[in-house]
C-alpha positions in Angstrom: -2.9 161.9 -239.0 -1.3 158.8 -237.7 1.3 156.7 -239.5 3.0 153.4 -239.2 6.6 153.1 -240.3 7.4 149.5 -239.3 8.9 147.9 -242.5 7.9 144.3 -241.3 4.2 145.0 -241.0 1.5 142.9 -242.4 -1.5 145.0 -243.5 -4.8 143.3 -243.8 -7.4 145.4 -245.5 -10.8 144.3 -244.4 -11.8 143.9 -240.7 -14.2 140.9 -241.4 -14.3 137.3 -240.4 -11.6 136.4 -243.0 -9.3 139.3 -242.0 -9.6 138.5 -238.2 -9.0 134.8 -238.9 -6.0 135.6 -241.0 -4.4 137.7 -238.3 -5.1 135.1 -235.6 -3.5 132.3 -237.7 -0.5 134.3 -238.4 0.1 134.6 -234.7 -0.7 130.9 -234.1 2.0 130.1 -236.7 4.5 132.1 -234.7 4.7 135.4 -236.6 5.7 138.2 -234.3 5.9 141.1 -236.8 3.4 144.0 -236.4 -0.1 143.4 -237.9 -2.6 146.1 -238.8 -6.2 145.1 -239.5 -8.1 147.9 -241.0 -11.9 148.3 -241.8 -14.1 151.1 -242.8 -17.0 150.4 -240.5 -17.1 152.0 -237.2 -17.7 148.7 -235.5 -15.4 146.2 -234.2 -15.3 143.0 -236.4 -18.4 141.1 -236.1 -20.4 138.1 -237.4 -22.6 138.7 -240.4 -24.9 135.7 -240.4 -26.8 136.7 -237.2 -27.7 140.1 -238.7 -30.6 138.6 -240.8 -31.6 136.3 -237.9 -31.4 137.0 -234.3 -30.2 140.6 -234.7 -33.2 141.9 -236.4 -35.5 139.8 -234.2 -34.1 142.0 -231.3 -32.8 138.9 -229.6 -29.0 139.8 -229.6 -26.9 142.5 -228.1 -23.7 143.9 -229.7 -21.5 141.7 -227.6 -23.3 138.6 -228.9 -22.0 139.2 -232.5 -18.6 140.8 -231.9 -15.8 138.4 -233.1 -13.1 139.4 -230.6 -12.7 141.8 -227.7 -10.3 144.8 -227.8 -8.2 143.0 -225.2 -7.8 140.0 -227.6 -6.3 142.2 -230.3 -4.1 144.1 -227.9 -2.7 140.8 -226.3 -1.8 139.5 -229.7 -0.1 142.8 -230.9 -2.8 143.3 -233.6 -3.5 146.9 -234.3 -7.2 147.3 -235.1 -8.2 150.3 -237.0 -11.9 151.0 -237.6 -13.9 153.7 -239.2 -11.3 154.3 -241.9 -10.9 153.2 -245.5 -7.8 152.5 -247.5 -8.0 154.5 -250.8 -4.7 154.1 -252.4 -1.8 151.5 -252.2 1.6 152.0 -253.7 4.1 149.2 -253.6 7.5 148.1 -254.9 8.7 145.0 -256.8 9.3 143.3 -253.5 5.7 143.6 -252.5 6.4 146.2 -249.7 4.6 149.6 -249.9 2.5 152.3 -248.4 -1.3 152.4 -248.0 -3.1 155.7 -247.6 -6.5 156.0 -245.9 -9.4 158.4 -246.3 -8.6 159.6 -242.8 -5.1 160.6 -243.7 -3.2 157.6 -242.3 -0.1 156.3 -244.0 0.6 152.7 -243.3 3.9 151.1 -244.4 3.8 147.3 -244.9 6.0 144.4 -246.0 3.1 142.0 -246.7 -0.4 142.7 -248.0 -3.7 140.8 -247.6 -7.1 141.8 -249.1 -10.1 140.6 -247.2 -12.2 143.4 -248.6 -15.4 141.4 -248.7 -18.4 142.4 -250.7 -20.9 145.3 -251.1 -24.7 144.9 -251.3 -26.1 144.7 -254.8 -28.3 147.7 -255.5 -31.7 147.4 -257.1 -31.4 149.4 -260.4 -35.0 150.8 -260.3 -36.6 154.1 -259.4 -37.8 154.6 -255.8 -35.1 153.0 -253.7 -34.4 156.3 -251.9 -37.8 156.4 -250.2 -37.8 156.3 -246.5 -38.5 152.7 -245.3 -36.5 151.0 -248.1 -33.7 148.9 -246.6 -30.8 146.7 -247.7 -29.1 144.3 -245.2 -25.4 143.7 -245.5 -23.6 145.4 -242.6 -24.2 146.2 -239.0 -25.6 149.8 -239.6 -28.2 148.2 -242.0 -29.1 145.7 -239.3 -29.5 148.3 -236.6 -31.7 150.4 -238.8 -33.8 147.5 -240.0 -34.3 146.1 -236.5 -35.7 149.4 -235.5 -38.0 149.5 -238.5 -39.3 146.0 -237.8 -40.1 147.0 -234.2 -42.0 150.1 -235.2 -45.8 149.6 -234.6 -46.5 151.5 -237.8 -44.7 148.7 -239.8 -47.4 146.3 -240.6 -46.7 145.3 -244.2 -43.3 144.1 -245.3 -42.3 143.4 -248.9 -39.0 141.6 -249.4 -37.4 141.9 -252.9 -35.4 138.7 -253.5 -36.1 135.1 -252.7 -32.5 134.1 -251.8 -31.3 133.1 -248.2 -31.1 136.7 -247.0 -34.6 137.6 -248.3 -36.2 134.4 -246.9 -34.4 134.8 -243.5 -35.6 138.4 -243.3 -39.2 137.4 -244.4 -39.3 134.7 -241.7 -38.3 137.2 -239.0 -40.9 139.7 -240.1 -43.6 137.1 -240.2 -42.5 135.9 -236.8 -43.0 139.5 -235.6 -46.6 139.4 -236.9 -46.1 141.5 -240.0 -47.9 140.8 -243.3 -45.1 139.7 -245.6 -44.7 139.4 -249.3 -41.6 138.0 -251.1 -41.1 139.0 -254.7 -38.7 136.7 -256.6 -37.8 137.4 -260.2 -36.9 133.7 -260.9 -39.3 130.8 -261.3 -38.3 129.4 -258.0 -36.8 130.3 -254.6 -33.0 130.1 -254.0 -32.7 128.4 -257.4 -29.0 129.3 -257.8 -28.2 127.1 -254.9 -30.5 124.2 -254.4 -32.5 121.7 -256.4 -36.2 122.0 -257.4 -37.2 119.7 -254.6 -35.6 122.0 -251.9 -37.0 125.1 -253.6 -40.5 123.7 -253.7 -40.3 122.8 -250.1 -39.4 126.3 -249.1 -42.1 127.8 -251.2 -44.6 125.7 -249.4 -43.1 126.2 -246.0 -43.2 130.0 -246.2 -46.7 130.0 -247.6 -47.8 127.7 -244.8 -46.5 130.2 -242.3 -48.5 133.0 -243.9 -46.0 134.6 -246.2 -47.2 135.5 -249.7 -44.6 134.5 -252.3 -44.7 135.7 -255.9 -42.4 134.0 -258.4 -41.4 135.4 -261.8 -42.1 138.8 -260.2 -41.3 141.7 -262.5 -40.8 144.9 -260.6 -41.2 148.3 -262.3 -40.4 150.6 -259.5 -40.8 151.4 -255.7 -43.5 154.0 -255.0 -44.1 156.3 -252.0 -44.9 159.7 -250.8 -43.2 162.3 -253.1 -43.6 165.2 -250.8 -40.3 166.5 -249.2 -39.8 165.4 -245.6 -36.9 167.3 -243.9 -35.2 167.7 -247.3 -35.6 164.0 -248.2 -38.0 161.7 -249.8 -41.2 160.6 -248.1 -42.2 157.2 -246.9 -42.4 154.2 -249.1 -46.0 152.9 -249.8 -45.5 149.9 -252.1 -43.8 148.1 -255.0 -45.2 148.6 -258.4 -45.1 145.6 -260.8 -44.7 145.8 -264.5 -48.4 145.0 -265.0 -49.2 148.0 -263.0 -50.4 146.4 -259.8 -48.9 147.6 -256.6 -48.0 145.6 -253.6 -48.6 147.7 -250.5 -45.7 148.1 -248.1 -44.7 150.1 -245.0 -41.2 148.5 -245.2 -39.3 147.3 -248.3 -36.2 145.0 -247.8 -34.0 144.5 -250.8 -31.9 141.3 -250.8 -30.6 140.5 -254.4 -27.1 139.6 -253.7 -23.7 141.0 -253.2 -20.8 142.3 -255.3 -17.2 141.6 -254.5 -15.1 144.7 -253.5 -12.3 144.7 -256.0 -11.5 148.5 -256.1 -8.0 148.1 -254.5 -7.2 145.0 -256.6 -7.9 146.9 -259.8 -5.8 149.7 -258.5 -2.9 147.3 -258.0 -3.3 145.7 -261.4 -4.4 142.3 -260.0 -6.4 139.9 -262.1 -10.1 140.4 -261.4 -12.9 138.2 -262.8 -16.0 138.2 -260.8 -13.8 138.8 -257.7 -10.1 138.9 -256.9 -8.5 135.9 -258.6 -6.3 133.8 -256.4 -4.7 130.3 -256.8 -4.9 127.3 -254.4 -2.6 129.1 -252.0 -4.7 132.3 -252.0 -2.0 134.2 -254.0 -3.2 136.8 -256.3 -1.9 137.3 -259.8 1.2 139.4 -258.7 2.5 136.4 -256.7 2.8 138.7 -253.6 -0.6 139.7 -252.3 -3.1 137.3 -250.8 -6.8 137.6 -250.8 -9.6 135.7 -248.8 -13.3 135.7 -248.1 -16.2 137.0 -250.2 -13.9 139.0 -252.4 -11.8 136.1 -253.7 -12.5 133.9 -256.7 -10.4 130.6 -256.5 -10.0 127.2 -258.1 -12.8 125.0 -256.9 -11.5 123.7 -253.6 -13.9 120.7 -253.5 -12.3 117.6 -254.9 -15.8 116.4 -256.0 -16.4 119.7 -257.6 -16.6 120.5 -261.4 -13.4 122.4 -261.7 -12.9 125.9 -262.8 -13.0 129.1 -260.6 -15.6 129.6 -257.9 -16.5 132.3 -255.3 -18.1 131.0 -252.1 -20.1 133.2 -249.7 -19.8 131.5 -246.4 -18.3 131.8 -243.0 -16.5 128.3 -243.4 -15.0 129.5 -246.7 -13.8 132.7 -245.1 -12.0 130.8 -242.3 -10.5 128.1 -244.6 -9.2 130.6 -247.1 -7.8 132.8 -244.3 -5.9 129.9 -242.9 -4.2 129.2 -246.2 -3.6 132.9 -246.9 -1.8 133.3 -243.5 0.4 130.3 -244.2 1.3 131.7 -247.6 2.2 135.1 -246.3 4.7 133.4 -243.9 6.2 131.3 -246.6 4.6 128.0 -245.6 3.2 125.5 -248.1 -0.6 125.4 -247.9 -3.3 124.6 -250.3 -7.1 125.1 -249.9 -9.0 121.9 -250.3 -12.2 120.7 -248.5 -15.8 120.1 -248.3 -17.7 123.5 -248.4 -20.8 123.7 -246.0 -23.4 126.3 -245.4 -26.5 127.0 -243.4 -29.6 129.0 -243.4 -32.2 129.5 -240.5 -35.7 130.5 -241.5 -38.2 130.6 -238.7 -38.0 127.0 -237.2 -36.4 125.6 -240.3 -32.7 124.9 -240.3 -31.0 124.2 -243.7 -27.6 122.7 -243.7 -25.7 122.1 -247.0 -22.7 119.8 -247.3 -20.6 119.9 -250.6 -21.3 121.6 -253.8 -24.2 120.4 -256.0 -23.0 122.1 -259.3 -23.1 119.6 -262.1 -25.5 117.1 -260.4 -27.5 114.8 -262.7 -29.9 113.2 -260.3 -31.3 113.8 -256.7 -32.7 111.4 -254.0 -35.3 112.8 -251.6 -34.7 111.1 -248.3 -37.8 111.4 -246.1 -41.0 113.3 -246.5 -40.8 117.0 -247.0 -44.3 117.4 -245.5 -42.7 116.6 -242.1 -40.2 119.4 -242.5 -37.5 116.9 -241.6 -35.8 115.4 -244.7 -32.7 115.5 -246.9 -32.0 116.0 -250.6 -29.0 114.2 -251.8 -27.2 115.2 -255.0 -25.5 112.7 -257.4 -23.2 112.9 -260.4 -22.7 109.7 -262.3 -24.1 107.7 -259.3 -21.8 109.3 -256.8 -22.9 111.4 -253.8 -21.4 115.0 -254.2 -23.7 117.1 -251.9 -26.7 117.2 -249.7 -29.4 119.6 -248.4 -30.4 118.6 -244.9 -33.6 120.2 -243.5 -33.9 120.1 -239.7 -31.7 117.0 -239.8 -28.3 117.9 -238.2 -27.3 114.3 -237.6 -27.6 113.4 -241.3 -25.8 116.6 -242.3 -22.9 115.8 -240.0 -22.7 112.2 -241.3 -22.8 113.2 -244.9 -20.4 116.1 -244.6 -17.9 113.8 -242.9 -18.5 111.0 -245.5 -17.8 113.5 -248.3 -14.6 114.6 -246.6 -13.4 110.9 -246.6 -14.3 110.5 -250.3 -17.1 108.1 -249.3 -20.5 107.8 -251.0 -24.0 106.5 -250.3 -25.7 104.3 -252.9 -28.8 106.1 -254.3 -31.1 103.1 -253.5 -29.9 103.0 -249.8 -30.2 106.8 -249.6 -33.9 106.6 -250.5 -34.6 104.1 -247.7 -35.2 105.9 -244.5 -35.2 102.5 -242.7 -31.5 102.5 -243.2 -29.6 105.0 -241.0 -27.3 107.2 -243.1 -24.2 106.0 -241.1 -25.0 102.4 -242.2 -25.4 103.4 -245.8 -22.0 105.0 -246.3 -19.6 103.2 -248.6 -16.1 104.0 -247.8 -13.6 104.7 -250.6 -11.3 102.0 -251.8 -8.4 104.5 -252.3 -7.1 107.2 -249.9 -9.4 110.0 -248.8 -10.0 112.9 -251.2 -9.8 115.6 -248.6 
């Protein structure tokens, strides 16, 4: 099939938010060499966060989630290839090489970036092949799930996994009038990310809205109609627990996390440890390739963090890593350092997280969780390191900017809602951390 023989080409494998941002920044930095951005999905690069929110609600059209128009890529001399997967990469000591795709393309390149993202984590139990069992990671998943949610025959929805994707999906299903049950194997919701106080709030909030939530849920298998339907499995009918009880379901959505895509990194002999290992400049272990986004494991970029390596799954992280990776490819000095931030929309509840709470030793709850407008501030050795802000964007912005300046809020002041957050901030004596 087609081939590219331009020796100066930058090849970006992964047409995701990190990949698009990387290509964009390279152009902004003055690079004029050819860029090839290739992705295996048949869709143009799109935003993933709306898939579990507005998309499956039926509120969005394709153009609402598309990152850039075809004209945008053409105007910047970025060749976008969709619906094809890079399967092998051969390169020389100088970093230049050739990539071969499943579709028969041969792409010569001088510089290589891996923004390969992550794949959905599969539930390792019987029954996931019944009709009506869904995962939610990519656009095709979302299109299929949106249709299933809109089907009048779908009355009972079971969500496996009480993380952000699971809870966002459960909130959408409940908003559509479905009977919803969330099955979470851990003793609390989103326990890997937030404190007990925030977990307890979400448990109560979802239950108040009519969602049944089962914690410490031990699933044995998914059950359904075993008769053959057009050569495939029949429809799902429920989720069987280890104690033999069955939670009835017309639709099962599995949201138990993602796994970094490291196949090409393995093939290239790059260091892999829970993701593609990169340094502060987004360089991989060969010193030539860069990696960014959900696939990359990096030194903790947060000055108030606990050190060590970390992999962050967020739009903000994809953008920030891509900026650094682009500069590194062009021989510019760049180091990733900043305040991570995240968000999750569940029904009418918006959670915004500033900083990383890993290693916290105390929390302050600011406000009354019963009002569904409050914040949880995380401290380590008396210093503010992160915050969960629920339906409180003004506090989120103030805290996020304070953390970026290396400022803190004394715990006693944080607990006093009579003192506005901005007035409680204590600026650093030394230069800003970020």
